[in-house]
C-alpha positions, 0 to 999 in steps of 0.5 A, spaced: 898 749 734 905 748 737 903 752 743 897 747 744 903 741 743 908 744 746 905 745 753 901 738 752 909 735 752 910 740 758 905 737 762 906 730 760 913 731 762 910 734 769 906 728 770 911 722 769 916 726 774 911 727 780 909 720 779 916 718 778 918 720 784 912 717 788 914 711 787 921 712 788 919 716 794 923 711 800 920 716 805 915 714 808 913 716 817 907 714 821 905 716 828 901 713 832 898 713 839 901 709 846 895 704 848 896 705 856 895 699 858 891 701 865 898 705 866 895 712 865 901 712 861 900 717 854 903 719 848 905 717 840 911 715 837 913 717 830 917 712 826 920 717 819 923 711 814 929 713 810 932 710 804 939 709 807 939 703 808 944 703 815 938 707 819 932 705 815 927 708 821 927 713 825 923 714 832 921 719 835 917 718 842 914 723 846 910 721 854 907 723 859 904 719 865 910 716 867 912 714 874 917 720 875 925 719 875 924 711 873 927 708 870 923 705 862 927 700 855 923 702 849 923 695 845 920 693 838 916 689 837 918 684 829 911 681 829 907 686 825 901 680 825 901 679 832 897 684 838 901 690 840 906 688 845 907 680 843 912 676 839 919 677 839 922 684 841 928 688 841 931 693 847 933 699 842 934 703 848 932 705 856 930 711 859 928 715 864 922 719 866 924 726 870 921 730 876 914 732 872 913 724 869 916 726 862 919 723 857 921 723 850 926 720 846 930 718 840 933 711 836 935 709 829 933 702 828 935 698 821 929 696 820 923 697 816 916 699 817 914 693 815 920 690 820 916 692 825 910 690 830 909 695 835 913 699 840 912 697 848 916 700 854 917 696 859 918 698 866 922 692 871 919 687 867 912 689 865 910 692 859 905 699 861 905 701 854 904 699 846 903 703 840 902 699 835 905 701 829 901 700 821 904 702 816 900 708 812 
């Protein structure tokens, strides 16, 4: 009878620890595609939320179909209830496409996933691609 009791207690302890870790895990990750908005730009952006209050979300984007050697800006639109690319935006970086029209970039923000509505790519003041962020 004792081995059964010990096994039951051990199993229960493991289950409690697993549930506790799941609820306190600050790491959330979501990858969303960019809408091309008729420009031919394609790609995605991965947003990884960390528990660090100074670097809450790290972004990693891969883009193709950009104008070769052209400069772009990446912006965060802050209202998750707005249409992709709508609302107040904050520029997070500028980047230049390579001669093949490709670009990869990384950025960090102190926002949480819940505070990010979408990620926009702007060229010459025009929104050319947008990725709506829907945390999972």
